[in-house]
N, C-alpha and C positions, 0 to 999 in steps of 0.2 A: 517461182521462188528460187532463190539461189541456194543450192544444197550445201554450199560451203558455209553458209551463215546459219544453217539450221540449228535449232536448239533441241533437236531430237536426242533422246538418250541413245548411248551406243550399246546398251544392253537391253534385254527383254524386261518389260514392265507389265505387271498384272493390271488389267483394265476391266471396268464394269461393263458387261455386255449390254445390259439394259440401257445404258447411256449411249452406247455406240449406235444403236438403230433408231434412236429418237428422231434424228434428222430426216431419215428416209422412210421410216415406218416398216422396214423390212431388213432383217439382219443380213440376208443373202445379197440384197442390193447394196448394202453398205460394204460388204466384203468385196464384191465386184468392183465397186468404185475405188476402194483403196488398192485393190490389186492392179487395176489399170493404171492408176497414178504411180504405183511403185514400178511398173514396167517402164512408164515414161521416164521416171527419174533414173532408173538403172541404165536405160538407153542413152540418156544425156551424159551420165558419168562415164560410161564406156566410150562414148564418142570423144569426150574431152581427154580422157586418158590415152586413147589411141592417137589423137592429134599431138599430144605432148611427147609420147614415146616415139612418134614417127621421126622426130628430129634426131633421135639416137639410132635410127635404123642403120644397120651395117649390112652391106651386101656381099661381104666377103667372110670367110670362115676363120676369123682370127679370135681364138678363145681368150687370149691375154687381154685384148681390148674390152671384151664383154665384162670381165671381172673387175676391171679398173674404173668403170664408169660410175662414180659415186652419185652424180646428179640423177641418173636414171633410177638408182636404188632409192634415193630420197623421195623422188616423185611417187614411186610405187608404194613406199611406206605411208606416205601422206594419204593416198587413196584407200589403203588398207584400213587406216584409222578412222575414216569417215563412218558415220552411222549407216547401217544397211538401208537400202532404198525402201524396204517395207516399213521400217521404223520412222523414216522421214514422212512417208505417205500417211501413216497413221497420225502422226503429230499434225500434219497439215489438215487432215480431215477433222481432228478434234478442235483445231483452232479456227475452223471455217474458212480455210484458204483454198479449198478445192471447189471448183464449179462443176456441176454435172446437170444433165437433164435426161429424162427418160421419155423418149418419143412414144412409147407404147402407152404410158399413163396418160399422155396428152390426148392420144387418139381415143382412148376409152372414156375420157371425160367429155368428149364432144358429142 
């Protein structure tokens, strides 16, 4: 899922814990799934931001040039306004957009 098009809230929302673990049967497994997805999203966002800011990389120490670069400031502000990766991961999990499998459960059932 594209994190730029996410409809996740940008602030914290209270959620019903009882509904969160219904899909997995275990609240701890649910938290692990969402945290791993949040790490993936965070890594993707960081990679995209680094790639965009690399265009503005200056290899000399000219302080005047750093303060005058408005494009770089606007890119940084855009990424600051995005919802946090944990909120995006929770929204994806609630909407059923996250795929996971637990190989330990599969081995136990055999």
